[in-house]
DSSP file (Angstrom, degrees, kcal/mol; ACC not computed):
  #  RESIDUE AA STRUCTURE BP1 BP2  ACC     N-H-->O    O-->H-N    N-H-->O    O-->H-N    TCO  KAPPA ALPHA  PHI   PSI    X-CA   Y-CA   Z-CA
    1    1 A M              0   0    0      0, 0.0     2,-0.6     0, 0.0    18,-0.1   0.000 360.0 360.0 360.0 136.3  117.2   97.9   86.4
    2    2 A T        -     0   0    0     16,-0.1     2,-0.4     2,-0.0     0, 0.0  -0.823 360.0-167.1 -89.0 125.3  114.0   97.9   88.4
    3    3 A I        -     0   0    0     -2,-0.6     2,-0.5    15,-0.1    15,-0.2  -0.960   3.5-160.1-112.0 128.5  112.9  101.4   89.5
    4    4 A T  E     -A   17   0A   0     13,-2.2    13,-3.2    -2,-0.4     2,-0.4  -0.947  13.7-173.7-113.0 126.8  110.2  101.7   92.1
    5    5 A K  E     +A   16   0A   0     -2,-0.5    96,-3.2    11,-0.2    97,-0.5  -0.928  16.0 133.2-123.2 144.3  108.4  105.1   92.2
    6    6 A G  E     +AB  15 100A   0      9,-1.7     9,-3.4    -2,-0.4     2,-0.3  -0.968  15.6 175.5-168.4-177.8  105.9  106.6   94.5
    7    7 A G  E     -A   14   0A   0     92,-1.9     7,-0.2    -2,-0.3     2,-0.1  -0.962  36.8 -57.4-174.9-170.1  104.8  109.7   96.7
    8    8 A C        -     0   0    0      5,-2.1     3,-0.4    -2,-0.3     7,-0.0  -0.208  55.5 -94.3 -83.5 173.0  102.4  111.3   98.8
    9    9 A R  S    S+     0   0    0      1,-0.2    -1,-0.1     2,-0.1    70,-0.0   0.876 123.0  42.3 -56.9 -44.4   98.6  112.2   98.1
   10   10 A C  S    S-     0   0    0      1,-0.1    -1,-0.2     3,-0.0     0, 0.0   0.557 106.1-122.4 -91.9  -4.4   99.3  115.7   96.9
   11   11 A G  S    S+     0   0    0     -3,-0.4    -2,-0.1     2,-0.2     3,-0.1   0.304  80.7 113.5  90.1 -11.1  102.4  114.9   94.8
   12   12 A Q  S    S+     0   0    0      1,-0.2     2,-0.6    43,-0.1    -1,-0.0   0.941  77.0  45.9 -59.2 -48.9  104.8  117.4   96.7
   13   13 A L  S    S+     0   0    0     42,-0.2    -5,-2.1    40,-0.0     2,-0.3  -0.892  73.8 167.9-107.5 115.8  107.0  114.5   98.1
   14   14 A A  E     -AC   7  54A   0     40,-2.6    40,-2.3    -2,-0.6     2,-0.3  -0.862  13.8-160.7-127.8 157.4  108.0  111.7   95.7
   15   15 A Y  E     -AC   6  53A   0     -9,-3.4    -9,-1.7    -2,-0.3     2,-0.3  -0.911   6.7-163.0-136.4 164.3  110.5  109.0   95.9
   16   16 A Q  E     -AC   5  52A   0     36,-1.3    36,-2.8    -2,-0.3     2,-0.6  -0.938   7.0-157.0-149.4 121.7  112.4  106.6   93.6
   17   17 A L  E     -AC   4  51A   0    -13,-3.2   -13,-2.2    -2,-0.3    34,-0.2  -0.898   1.2-165.5 -97.5 123.2  114.1  103.4   94.5
   18   18 A N  S    S+     0   0    0     32,-1.9   -16,-0.1    -2,-0.6   -15,-0.1   0.259  73.1  53.1-100.4  20.7  116.8  102.5   92.0
   19   19 A K  S    S-     0   0    0     28,-0.1   -15,-0.2   -15,-0.1    28,-0.2  -0.971  99.1 -92.1-137.2 156.3  117.2   98.9   93.2
   20   20 A P        -     0   0    0      0, 0.0    27,-0.3     0, 0.0    -2,-0.1  -0.204  49.5 -93.8 -62.8 150.2  114.4   96.4   93.6
   21   21 A P        -     0   0    0      0, 0.0    25,-0.3     0, 0.0     3,-0.1  -0.333  26.8-152.4 -61.6 153.6  112.6   96.1   97.0
   22   22 A V        +     0   0    0     23,-2.6     2,-0.3     1,-0.3    24,-0.2   0.517  69.5   7.7-106.8 -10.9  114.0   93.4   99.3
   23   23 A Y  E     -D   45   0B   0     22,-1.0    22,-2.9   113,-0.1     2,-0.3  -0.963  53.5-170.8-165.7 155.7  110.8   92.5  101.3
   24   24 A A  E     +D   44   0B   0     -2,-0.3    85,-2.3    20,-0.3    86,-0.4  -0.952  21.7 141.1-154.4 139.4  107.1   93.2  101.5
   25   25 A A  E     -D   43   0B   0     18,-1.7    18,-2.3    -2,-0.3     2,-0.4  -0.913  47.8 -98.3-161.2 175.8  104.5   92.3  104.1
   26   26 A Y  E     -De  42 111B   0     84,-1.6    86,-3.4    -2,-0.3     2,-0.5  -0.963  35.6-151.9-110.6 127.5  101.5   93.2  106.1
   27   27 A C  E     -De  41 112B   0     14,-3.5    14,-2.6    -2,-0.4    86,-0.2  -0.892  18.5-179.2-109.4 135.3  102.2   94.6  109.6
   28   28 A H        +     0   0    0     84,-1.8    85,-0.1    -2,-0.5    -1,-0.1   0.074  36.6 134.2-116.2  20.1   99.7   94.2  112.4
   29   29 A C     >  -     0   0    0      1,-0.1     4,-2.2    12,-0.1     5,-0.2  -0.295  64.9-118.8 -66.9 153.3  101.7   96.0  115.1
   30   30 A T  H  > S+     0   0    0      1,-0.2     4,-2.6     2,-0.2     5,-0.3   0.917 111.8  54.2 -58.0 -43.6  100.0   98.5  117.3
   31   31 A E  H  > S+     0   0    0      1,-0.2     4,-2.5     2,-0.2    -1,-0.2   0.919 111.3  44.2 -60.2 -47.7  102.2  101.4  116.2
   32   32 A C  H  > S+     0   0    0      1,-0.2     4,-2.0     2,-0.2     6,-0.2   0.896 113.0  52.1 -63.7 -42.4  101.5  100.8  112.5
   33   33 A R  H  X>S+     0   0    0     -4,-2.2     5,-1.3     1,-0.2     4,-0.8   0.918 115.7  40.8 -62.7 -42.9   97.7  100.4  113.1
   34   34 A R  H  <5S+     0   0    0     -4,-2.6    -2,-0.2    -5,-0.2    -1,-0.2   0.892 112.1  53.7 -69.7 -41.6   97.6  103.6  115.1
   35   35 A R  H  <5S+     0   0    0     -4,-2.5    -1,-0.2    -5,-0.3    -2,-0.2   0.860 121.5  31.6 -64.7 -35.4   99.8  105.6  112.8
   36   36 A N  H  <5S-     0   0    0     -4,-2.0    -1,-0.2     2,-0.2    -2,-0.2   0.397  98.9-128.3-104.5   2.3   97.7  104.7  109.8
   37   37 A S  T  <5S+     0   0    0     -4,-0.8    -3,-0.2     1,-0.2    -4,-0.1   0.906  73.4 105.8  49.1  48.2   94.3  104.4  111.4
   38   38 A S  S   <S-     0   0    0     -5,-1.3    -2,-0.2    -6,-0.2    -1,-0.2  -0.949  84.7-106.1-146.4 165.8   93.8  100.9  109.8
   39   39 A P  S    S-     0   0    0      0, 0.0    79,-0.4     0, 0.0     2,-0.3   0.633  99.0  -7.3 -70.3 -18.1   93.8   97.3  111.0
   40   40 A C        -     0   0    0     -8,-0.1     2,-0.4    -7,-0.1   -12,-0.2  -0.976  66.8-121.8-166.9 167.8   97.1   96.7  109.3
   41   41 A T  E     -D   27   0B   0    -14,-2.6   -14,-3.5    -2,-0.3     2,-0.5  -0.950  10.5-148.3-121.7 141.3   99.7   98.2  107.1
   42   42 A S  E     +D   26   0B   0     -2,-0.4    55,-2.6   -16,-0.2    56,-0.5  -0.920  31.6 163.2-103.8 130.5  101.1   97.0  103.8
   43   43 A F  E     -DF  25  96B   0    -18,-2.3   -18,-1.7    -2,-0.5     2,-0.3  -0.965  29.9-146.2-147.7 160.7  104.7   98.0  103.2
   44   44 A V  E     -DF  24  95B   0     51,-2.3    51,-3.1    -2,-0.3     2,-0.4  -0.904  17.9-141.5-119.0 152.5  107.8   97.3  101.0
   45   45 A M  E     +DF  23  94B   0    -22,-2.9   -23,-2.6    -2,-0.3   -22,-1.0  -0.947  25.6 167.3-115.2 138.0  111.4   97.5  102.2
   46   46 A G  E     - F   0  93B   0     47,-2.7    47,-2.2    -2,-0.4     2,-0.5  -0.842  43.3 -74.5-139.2 179.0  114.2   98.8  100.0
   47   47 A W  E >   - F   0  92B   0     -2,-0.3     3,-1.6   -27,-0.3     4,-0.3  -0.698  30.3-147.8 -80.0 122.4  117.8  100.0  100.3
   48   48 A L  G >  S+     0   0    0     43,-2.8     3,-1.5    -2,-0.5    -1,-0.2   0.859  99.5  59.0 -55.8 -37.3  118.2  103.4  101.9
   49   49 A D  G 3  S+     0   0    0     42,-0.4    -1,-0.3     1,-0.3    43,-0.1   0.633 104.2  52.9 -71.3  -8.3  121.2  104.1   99.6
   50   50 A S  G <  S+     0   0    0     -3,-1.6   -32,-1.9   -31,-0.0     2,-0.5   0.516  86.3 107.2 -94.2 -10.7  119.0  103.6   96.6
   51   51 A L  E <   -C   17   0A   0     -3,-1.5     2,-0.4    -4,-0.3   -34,-0.2  -0.615  45.2-176.1 -85.7 119.3  116.4  106.1   97.7
   52   52 A N  E     -C   16   0A   0    -36,-2.8   -36,-1.3    -2,-0.5     2,-0.4  -0.950   8.5-165.8-114.4 134.0  116.1  109.4   95.9
   53   53 A L  E     -C   15   0A   0     -2,-0.4     2,-0.4   -38,-0.2   -38,-0.2  -0.873  15.6-171.2-119.7 146.1  113.7  112.0   97.0
   54   54 A T  E     +C   14   0A   0    -40,-2.3   -40,-2.6    -2,-0.4     2,-0.1  -0.994  57.7  33.9-129.6 144.3  112.2  115.2   95.7
   55   55 A G  S    S-     0   0    0     -2,-0.4     2,-0.4   -42,-0.2   -42,-0.2  -0.400  87.7 -67.5 103.6 177.3  110.1  117.5   97.8
   56   56 A E        -     0   0    0     -2,-0.1    20,-1.3   -44,-0.0     2,-0.3  -0.838  44.7-174.6-109.3 138.8  110.1  118.5  101.5
   57   57 A S  E     -G   75   0B   0     -2,-0.4     2,-0.4    18,-0.2    18,-0.2  -0.902  21.2-134.4-130.8 161.7  109.2  116.2  104.4
   58   58 A H  E     -G   74   0B   0     16,-2.8    16,-3.3    -2,-0.3     2,-0.4  -0.959  25.3-146.7-113.3 133.4  108.8  116.6  108.1
   59   59 A Q  E     +G   73   0B   0     -2,-0.4     2,-0.3    14,-0.2    14,-0.2  -0.809  21.6 167.6-105.7 133.2  110.5  113.9  110.3
   60   60 A Y  E     -G   72   0B   0     12,-2.3    12,-2.6    -2,-0.4     2,-0.3  -0.992  19.9-142.2-142.9 153.7  109.3  112.5  113.6
   61   61 A C  E     +G   71   0B   0     -2,-0.3     2,-0.3    10,-0.2    10,-0.2  -0.769  18.0 172.3-112.0 153.5  110.5  109.5  115.5
   62   62 A E  E     -G   70   0B   0      8,-1.6     8,-3.1    -2,-0.3     2,-0.5  -0.941  39.2 -99.4-146.5 164.3  109.1  106.7  117.6
   63   63 A T  E     -G   69   0B   0     -2,-0.3     5,-0.1     6,-0.2     2,-0.0  -0.790  38.5-148.1 -89.6 125.4  110.4  103.5  119.2
   64   64 A G    >   -     0   0    0      4,-3.0     3,-1.7    -2,-0.5     6,-0.0  -0.201  35.0 -89.3 -82.9 179.9  109.7  100.4  117.2
   65   65 A G  T 3  S+     0   0    0      1,-0.3    -1,-0.1     2,-0.1    -2,-0.0   0.698 126.3  60.3 -64.9 -20.2  109.0   96.9  118.5
   66   66 A S  T 3  S-     0   0    0      2,-0.2    -1,-0.3     1,-0.0    -3,-0.0   0.676 116.4-112.9 -80.1 -17.2  112.7   96.2  118.4
   67   67 A G  S <  S+     0   0    0     -3,-1.7    -2,-0.1     1,-0.4    -1,-0.0   0.115  83.5 113.7 100.2 -18.1  113.4   99.0  120.8
   68   68 A A  S    S-     0   0    0      1,-0.1    -4,-3.0    -5,-0.1    -1,-0.4  -0.415  74.8 -87.8 -82.2 158.3  115.2  100.9  118.0
   69   69 A P  E     -G   63   0B   0      0, 0.0    18,-1.8     0, 0.0     2,-0.5  -0.330  26.3-154.9 -69.7 147.6  114.0  104.2  116.5
   70   70 A L  E     -GH  62  86B   0     -8,-3.1    -8,-1.6    16,-0.2     2,-0.8  -0.987  11.3-157.4-117.7 115.3  111.7  104.4  113.6
   71   71 A E  E     -GH  61  85B   0     14,-2.3    14,-3.0    -2,-0.5     2,-0.3  -0.845  10.8-163.4-104.8 104.3  112.2  107.7  111.7
   72   72 A H  E     -GH  60  84B   0    -12,-2.6   -12,-2.3    -2,-0.8     2,-0.5  -0.664   6.1-157.6 -91.8 138.4  109.0  108.6  109.8
   73   73 A H  E     -GH  59  83B   0     10,-2.5     9,-2.5    -2,-0.3    10,-1.4  -0.979  13.6-175.2-122.4 122.7  109.0  111.2  107.0
   74   74 A R  E     -GH  58  81B   0    -16,-3.3   -16,-2.8    -2,-0.5     7,-0.2  -0.798  34.2 -99.8-115.1 153.1  105.7  112.8  106.1
   75   75 A C  E  >  -G   57   0B   0      5,-2.0     4,-1.2    -2,-0.3   -18,-0.2  -0.515  27.0-138.1 -64.0 134.4  104.8  115.3  103.4
   76   76 A V  T  4 S+     0   0    0    -20,-1.3    -1,-0.1    -2,-0.2   -19,-0.1   0.715  98.9  42.6 -64.1 -22.4  104.7  118.8  104.8
   77   77 A N  T  4 S+     0   0    0    -21,-0.3    -1,-0.1     3,-0.1   -20,-0.0   0.937 130.1  14.7 -91.3 -63.1  101.5  119.6  102.8
   78   78 A C  T  4 S-     0   0    0      2,-0.1    -2,-0.1     1,-0.0    -1,-0.0   0.594  91.6-125.4-100.0 -12.4   99.2  116.5  103.0
   79   79 A G     <  +     0   0    0     -4,-1.2     2,-0.1     1,-0.3    -3,-0.1   0.422  51.1 155.0  87.7  -6.2  100.8  114.6  105.9
   80   80 A T        -     0   0    0     -6,-0.1    -5,-2.0     1,-0.1     2,-0.7  -0.381  45.9-128.6 -62.3 128.0  101.3  111.3  104.1
   81   81 A V  E     +H   74   0B   0     -7,-0.2    -7,-0.2     1,-0.2     3,-0.1  -0.699  33.0 175.6 -78.4 120.6  104.1  109.1  105.6
   82   82 A V  E     +     0   0B   0     -9,-2.5     2,-0.3    -2,-0.7    -1,-0.2   0.744  58.0   1.8-100.9 -26.4  106.1  108.4  102.5
   83   83 A Y  E     -H   73   0B   0    -10,-1.4   -10,-2.5    12,-0.2     2,-0.4  -0.995  54.1-150.8-154.5 162.6  109.0  106.5  104.0
   84   84 A T  E     -HI  72  94B   0     10,-2.1    10,-3.1    -2,-0.3     2,-0.6  -0.994  15.5-140.7-134.4 127.6  110.4  105.2  107.3
   85   85 A R  E     -HI  71  93B   0    -14,-3.0   -14,-2.3    -2,-0.4     2,-0.9  -0.772  19.3-151.6 -87.7 121.3  114.1  104.8  108.2
   86   86 A I  E >   -H   70   0B   0      6,-1.6     3,-1.7    -2,-0.6     6,-0.4  -0.814  10.6-170.4-100.3  96.9  114.2  101.5  110.1
   87   87 A H  T 3  S+     0   0    0    -18,-1.8    -1,-0.2    -2,-0.9   -17,-0.1   0.696  79.1  66.6 -68.7 -22.4  117.2  101.9  112.4
   88   88 A A  T 3  S+     0   0    0    -19,-0.4    54,-0.8   -20,-0.1     2,-0.4   0.634  99.8  61.4 -69.3 -15.1  117.1   98.3  113.6
   89   89 A L  B X  S-K  141   0C   0     -3,-1.7     3,-0.7     3,-0.2     2,-0.5  -0.882  93.0-105.1-118.8 149.2  118.0   97.2  110.1
   90   90 A S  T 3  S-     0   0    0     50,-1.6   -42,-0.1    -2,-0.4    -3,-0.1  -0.578  92.2 -24.0 -74.8 115.6  121.1   98.0  108.0
   91   91 A N  T 3  S+     0   0    0     -2,-0.5   -43,-2.8     1,-0.2   -42,-0.4   0.793 100.5 143.3  62.4  30.4  120.5  100.5  105.2
   92   92 A I  E <   -F   47   0B   0     -3,-0.7    -6,-1.6    -6,-0.4     2,-0.4  -0.872  30.8-173.5-115.6 140.8  116.8   99.8  105.1
   93   93 A V  E     -FI  46  85B   0    -47,-2.2   -47,-2.7    -2,-0.4     2,-0.4  -0.971  17.0-139.4-127.8 145.8  113.8  102.0  104.4
   94   94 A G  E     -FI  45  84B   0    -10,-3.1   -10,-2.1    -2,-0.4   -49,-0.2  -0.890  15.4-167.5-104.1 132.2  110.1  101.1  104.6
   95   95 A L  E     -F   44   0B   0    -51,-3.1   -51,-2.3    -2,-0.4   -12,-0.2  -0.984  25.9-119.4-120.8 121.9  107.7  102.4  102.1
   96   96 A P  E >   -F   43   0B   0      0, 0.0     3,-2.2     0, 0.0     4,-0.3  -0.394  19.1-136.0 -56.8 131.3  103.9  102.2  102.5
   97   97 A A  G >  S+     0   0    0    -55,-2.6     3,-1.9     1,-0.3   -54,-0.2   0.859 103.2  65.2 -59.7 -32.8  102.5  100.1   99.6
   98   98 A S  G 3  S+     0   0    0    -56,-0.5    -1,-0.3     1,-0.3     5,-0.1   0.651  95.6  57.4 -63.6 -13.4   99.7  102.6   99.3
   99   99 A T  G <  S+     0   0    0     -3,-2.2   -92,-1.9   -17,-0.1    -1,-0.3   0.494  82.3 112.0 -92.9  -6.7  102.3  105.3   98.2
  100  100 A L  B <   -B    6   0A   0     -3,-1.9     3,-0.3    -4,-0.3   -94,-0.3  -0.443  63.9-145.3 -68.1 135.5  103.6  103.1   95.2
  101  101 A N  S    S+     0   0    0    -96,-3.2     2,-0.7     1,-0.3    -1,-0.2   0.899 101.2  35.6 -59.2 -41.1  102.8  104.5   91.8
  102  102 A D  S >  S-     0   0    0    -97,-0.5     3,-2.0     1,-0.1    -1,-0.3  -0.887  74.2-172.1-114.9  96.7  102.4  100.9   90.6
  103  103 A E  G >  S+     0   0    0     -2,-0.7     3,-1.7    -3,-0.3    -1,-0.1   0.661  75.7  81.0 -65.8 -14.1  100.8   99.0   93.5
  104  104 A S  G 3  S+     0   0    0      1,-0.3    -1,-0.3    -3,-0.1    -3,-0.0   0.656  77.3  72.4 -67.0 -13.4  101.3   95.8   91.6
  105  105 A L  G <  S+     0   0    0     -3,-2.0     2,-0.9    -8,-0.1    -1,-0.3   0.610  72.1  99.4 -73.9 -11.9  104.9   95.9   92.9
  106  106 A F    <   +     0   0    0     -3,-1.7   -82,-0.1    -4,-0.2   -62,-0.1  -0.703  46.1 167.8 -74.8 105.3  103.6   95.0   96.3
  107  107 A Q        -     0   0    0     -2,-0.9   -83,-0.2   -84,-0.0    -1,-0.1  -0.792  21.8-155.4-123.0  83.8  104.2   91.2   96.6
  108  108 A P        -     0   0    0      0, 0.0   -83,-0.3     0, 0.0     3,-0.1  -0.235  19.0-175.7 -66.2 148.0  103.7   90.4  100.2
  109  109 A V        -     0   0    0    -85,-2.3     2,-0.3     1,-0.3   -84,-0.2   0.432  62.6  -2.9-121.2  -4.3  105.4   87.4  101.7
  110  110 A A        -     0   0    0    -86,-0.4   -84,-1.6    17,-0.2     2,-0.4  -0.979  57.7-113.1-165.9 170.8  104.0   87.3  105.3
  111  111 A H  E     -ej  26 129B   0     17,-2.5    19,-3.2    -2,-0.3     3,-0.3  -0.990  42.2-163.0-108.1 131.0  101.8   88.9  107.9
  112  112 A I  E     +e   27   0B   0    -86,-3.4   -84,-1.8    -2,-0.4   -83,-0.1  -0.757  60.0  20.8-116.1 164.1  104.0   90.1  110.7
  113  113 A W    >   +     0   0    0     19,-2.8     3,-1.8    -2,-0.3     4,-0.4   0.840  67.4 156.9  51.7  40.8  103.4   91.1  114.4
  114  114 A T  G >   +     0   0    0     16,-2.9     3,-0.5    -3,-0.3    18,-0.1   0.652  59.4  78.1 -71.1  -9.1  100.1   89.1  114.4
  115  115 A Q  G 3  S+     0   0    0     16,-1.2    -1,-0.3    15,-0.3    17,-0.1   0.788 100.3  43.2 -63.5 -24.5  100.3   88.8  118.2
  116  116 A S  G <  S+     0   0    0     -3,-1.8    -1,-0.2    15,-0.2    -2,-0.2   0.517  87.1 131.4 -94.4  -8.9   99.0   92.4  118.0
  117  117 A K  S <  S-     0   0    0     -3,-0.5   -77,-0.1    -4,-0.4   -87,-0.1   0.037  71.2 -97.8 -49.5 150.2   96.4   91.9  115.3
  118  118 A E    >   -     0   0    0    -79,-0.4     3,-1.5     1,-0.1    -1,-0.1  -0.560  32.3-131.0 -67.3 131.5   92.8   93.2  115.9
  119  119 A P  T 3  S+     0   0    0      0, 0.0    -1,-0.1     0, 0.0    -2,-0.1   0.805 104.0  55.2 -61.6 -27.5   90.9   90.2  117.2
  120  120 A W  T 3  S+     0   0    0      2,-0.1     2,-0.6    -3,-0.0    -2,-0.0   0.598  85.4  99.0 -82.5  -8.6   88.0   90.9  114.8
  121  121 A L    <   -     0   0    0     -3,-1.5     2,-0.5   -82,-0.1    -4,-0.0  -0.685  60.1-156.4 -85.4 125.5   90.2   90.8  111.7
  122  122 A E        -     0   0    0     -2,-0.6     2,-0.7     2,-0.0    -2,-0.1  -0.844   4.4-151.3 -97.5 129.3   90.3   87.6  109.8
  123  123 A I        +     0   0    0     -2,-0.5     6,-0.0     1,-0.1   -12,-0.0  -0.903  20.2 173.2 -98.7 113.0   93.4   86.8  107.6
  124  124 A N        +     0   0    0     -2,-0.7     2,-0.2     2,-0.0    -1,-0.1   0.176  43.4  91.9-112.4  14.2   92.1   84.6  104.8
  125  125 A D  S    S-     0   0    0      2,-0.1    -2,-0.0     1,-0.0     0, 0.0  -0.495  81.6-113.4-101.4-175.2   95.1   84.3  102.5
  126  126 A Q  S    S+     0   0    0     -2,-0.2     3,-0.1     2,-0.0    -1,-0.0   0.335  70.1 125.2 -98.5   5.5   97.8   81.6  102.6
  127  127 A L  S    S-     0   0    0      1,-0.1   -17,-0.2   -17,-0.1    -2,-0.1  -0.308  72.5 -95.0 -66.1 148.8  100.7   83.8  103.7
  128  128 A P        -     0   0    0      0, 0.0   -17,-2.5     0, 0.0     2,-0.6  -0.394  33.7-139.2 -60.6 141.7  102.6   82.8  106.7
  129  129 A Q  B     -j  111   0B   0    -19,-0.2   -17,-0.2    -3,-0.1   -19,-0.0  -0.920  18.0-165.6-109.7 113.1  101.4   84.6  110.0
  130  130 A L        -     0   0    0    -19,-3.2   -16,-2.9    -2,-0.6   -15,-0.3  -0.840  16.0-149.9 -99.0 130.6  104.4   85.6  112.2
  131  131 A P  S    S+     0   0    0      0, 0.0   -16,-1.2     0, 0.0   -15,-0.2   0.747  82.1  12.1 -70.6 -20.3  103.6   86.6  115.8
  132  132 A G  S    S-     0   0    0      1,-0.4   -19,-2.8   -19,-0.2   -18,-0.2  -0.209 111.1 -19.4-128.6-141.0  106.5   89.0  115.8
  133  133 A P  S    S-     0   0    0      0, 0.0    -1,-0.4     0, 0.0   -20,-0.0  -0.139  75.9 -83.7 -73.1 168.9  109.0   90.6  113.4
  134  134 A P        -     0   0    0      0, 0.0     2,-1.0     0, 0.0   -22,-0.0  -0.265  34.0-116.2 -66.8 155.0  109.8   89.4  109.9
  135  135 A R        -     0   0    0      0, 0.0    -5,-0.0     0, 0.0     0, 0.0  -0.843  47.1-173.8 -88.0 101.6  112.3   86.7  109.2
  136  136 A L        -     0   0    0     -2,-1.0     5,-0.1     1,-0.1  -113,-0.1  -0.689  27.9-100.7-101.3 150.1  114.8   88.7  107.2
  137  137 A P    >   -     0   0    0      0, 0.0     3,-2.1     0, 0.0     4,-0.5  -0.371  39.4-110.1 -63.2 150.5  118.0   87.6  105.3
  138  138 A P  G >  S+     0   0    0      0, 0.0     3,-1.2     0, 0.0    -2,-0.0   0.793 112.5  66.7 -53.6 -34.9  121.2   88.2  107.1
  139  139 A E  G 3  S+     0   0    0      1,-0.3    -3,-0.0     3,-0.1     0, 0.0   0.585  98.6  52.0 -69.4  -8.9  122.3   90.9  104.8
  140  140 A L  G <  S+     0   0    0     -3,-2.1   -50,-1.6   -51,-0.1    -1,-0.3   0.585  95.4  83.8 -97.1 -11.9  119.5   93.2  105.9
  141  141 A L  B <    K   89   0C   0     -3,-1.2   -52,-0.2    -4,-0.5   -53,-0.0  -0.587 360.0 360.0 -91.7 151.2  120.2   92.9  109.7
  142  142 A K              0   0    0    -54,-0.8    -1,-0.1    -2,-0.2   -53,-0.1   0.470 360.0 360.0 -77.6 360.0  122.8   95.0  111.5
């Protein structure tokens, strides 16, 4: 069984996914860029029902590109976003790749929301560049 572990900067909020991640990509949407103060975000998606947490989080919501809520969970001490419940998808949670204990588990398959990409950012890898949301398998969609 593949177990994926990670957590916040201070170590107070940790997670464990008991099933392998189902998707990984770089997101260039405006919301991710502003939330993380960076030109893009790297993330993995996993099954919400396989997520185990230790520690305390503070939740806040925003509307995602799909119009559905994104429910972000931050460490109450250091403020790191450790996971996001993606309501547009069935039973899916997003985890910032920078929170993984083993960052080699981040195996991106695409750049998404490149229509919102910073104009000065050059993408020099060979991954597909999707102007909008990811192309996900049907079992992940509601």
